[in-house]
N, C-alpha and C positions, 0 to 999 in steps of 0.2 A: 380334395378339400382345398379351401382357399388359404394360402400361406402368405403372410406378410413377412418379408425378409429384410433385415437391416444388418448393420455392422458398425464398427468404429474405425476400421482401416480406410474407409472411403469407398465411394461407388466404383472407382477404377480398380480396386483390389481384385486379383484373380480368385481370392478366397470366396468372395460373395458372388462373383460372376459364374464360377464353376458350380457353386452350390445352386444358384438359380437355374442354370441350364439343366442340371440333374433333376432337381425338384420338378421342373416343368414337364418332364417326361410322363409324370403321373398326376400332377396337381396343377392348379391355377396359382400363379405366383405374381405378387406385387412387390417390387423392390423399391424401398425408400431408404436412402443411405446418405451419409454426410458427403459434402462436396470435397472434403479433405480429411486427412488423418486426424482422428480424435481420440487416440489411445490415451488411457489414464485420465479421462475427464470425469469419470465416475457418473453420477446421476445429474449432472448439471443441466440447466435449461437456459435458453437464451431469452431471459426476461428483460434485459436492459438494452437490447438491440433488435432491429428487424432482421428477418432471415429471408433470403431469396430462395424460391423453390422453382425448379424448372424440370419439365419432362425431358428425358433423354431417350433417344430411339436407337436401340441395338437391333442387329439382325438376329433376333432371338424371340422365342414365344412368351415373353413376359413384358409387362410395363415397368418402367423404371423412372424414379424421380430423384433428382439431386437436390439436397437440402443444405444450405449454408448454415448449418447448426450442429448440434450434438446428437448422439445416438438417441437419447431420450426425446429430443425435439422431433426426430424422424418418426418415432412410434406415435407420439402424441398428435403430430400433424396427420399421419395416416388415419388414425382413429377418428379425428374430428372432421377431416376434409375429404377422405377417400373411401371410408368404410360403407357409406350409403350405397355406393355402386359396387363395392367389393366387400361383402360380409366376411369378416376375418374369423377363421376357425383356429388358427395357430400362428403365434409369433415366433419366428426363429431369428437368432442373432449370430452372425459369423459367416463363414468360418474365419475366426481370428488367426492372424499369424503371430504366434507366441502364446504361451500357456496362460491360463487364468486359474491358478491353483491356490488353495489356502487363502492366506491374507491378501494375496494379489486381487482377490475379488472385491476388496474394498475400493479399489481405484479403477476397476475395469469398466470402460464404456460398453464393452460387449455384454457383460453380465447385467449392467444397469439398464440397457435397452430391453433385455428380457424382463427385468423387474418392472419397467414401465408398462410393458404389455400386461403383466399380471395385475398391476395396480389398476389397470383399465378394464379388468375382468376377463382377460384372455389366457388361454394356456400358452406357456412360453418355455423355450429351451435355448440356452446359449451354447455355442460350439467353438472350441479353440483347438488349434494344432500346436503342440508343444514347441516344435522348432520354428524359428522365424524364416529359415531358408529351406530350399528344396523344391523339386519339381513334381511332388506327389499330390498336388492339390486335387487332381481329378479323382485319385483313389480316396482321398479324405472326403470329397463330396459324396462319393458313392456310399461310403460307410456312414457318413452323417445322415444321409437320406434314409438308409435302412434303420438307423437308430431312432430317428425322429418318428418314423411310422410305428416302431415298436413301443416307444415311450408315450406316444400320443394318448392311448387309452388310459395310461397311468397318470396323466397330467391333471392338475387342478389349478384354478386361478389363485389359490391361496399360497402357492409356492411356485418356484421354477426348477428346472433341471439344469445344472451346469455340467457340461460334458467336455472332457479334454482327451484328444487323440494323441497317442504317444509319438515320440520322435524316433521312428524306425522306418526302414526302407519299405516303401510301398504301403506304409501304415499297417503292417502286419503285427497285430497286437497279440499279447499272450491271452487275452480274454477281456471281458467287461466286468468291472467291479463297482458295485454301489459303495460309496465311501464318504466319510465325514471330511470336512475341511481340516487341513493341517496348518502349519505355519511355514510361510515361504519368506525367508530372511535374506537380506542383501548386505554387502559390505559398502554401505552408502557413503559417498564422498561428494562434497561440493567443491568442485575444482574451479579456481578463478581463471577464466579464459581471457579476460581483460580486466582492467581496473574497475572494481565494483560490480563486475558481471560474473555470475557463477553458473556452472552446469552440474546437474546431479548425475553422477555416474556410480557404477557399482556392479558387482557380480553376485550371483547366487551363492549362498554358503549353506553348509549342512547344519541341521538343527537337531541335536540329540534328543530333544524333548518330544519330537514327533512320534506318535504311535505308528506301528508298522502298517496298520490298516487305513491310514488317512490318504487323501487324494495325492498329496505331494509325494509320499514314499511309493505308493502303488504306481503312479505315473512313471517314476524313475525306474521301476522294475519292468516297464513295458506294457502296462495294462491301460485300457481305456477306462477312465474314471467317470462316474456319474454321481453327482451330489445334489440331492434335493435341498433347496435353500429358501428361506422365508425372509420377507422384508420387515417383519415385526421384530425389532431389535430389543424389545423389552426384556430385561433380566427378571423373569417372573419369580425365580427362586429368591432373589434379593428383595423383590417387591413384597413377597410374603413375609420375609423377616422384618420388613420395615413397618408392618401393621402395628399400630399402637405407639410407634415412635413419634414424639412431639419435638419439633424444632423451634 
């Protein structure tokens, strides 16, 4: 199948390059990724500035484009400018370095790139590796490819799958679990690095309100988590209660 691959870590990240190499063993791959790291940009688009796009030539069996924009820019550009010659069957985003669990998905450029694919009518899956460091990306790419092929028949353009690979040696997981999103909380602090200039820092903290079967808790237990997510954020239960209410 024809796979559009993007990420938010940038085109030079070994997460996307190892993934592209592994996917290319069985599929046709088009890589369109940001020129620099775009972590936590969510679903932003470059509507107030021009973006530079250039093809990059690797000694690899896939085409690659560097986009001076966001992950959503990359998917939108590929759809409008490249899909005529490369009909897209599946949009994959990742493999991200660092988890995208629970409420972190609100900020994730990785997850948002997959959502942009779904909004454009494609099946889409986002992949993240829970740990930021480590030399197991080749193992992660192998597992991600296997999961993408297994999840593809289950995909639909009305939702995406968000997949997190656990932080364990060789990516040896306890299993794969479908799970709802949990809450991923941090000890957020804005540290003043110089007068009038602040940096957001913080560490993950436990959240007692998380159910045991959510993605946050299952990931901590060493499982690969798979969460179907929709981009329709309408609170339908509340909307139903509001029927007849006059303001």
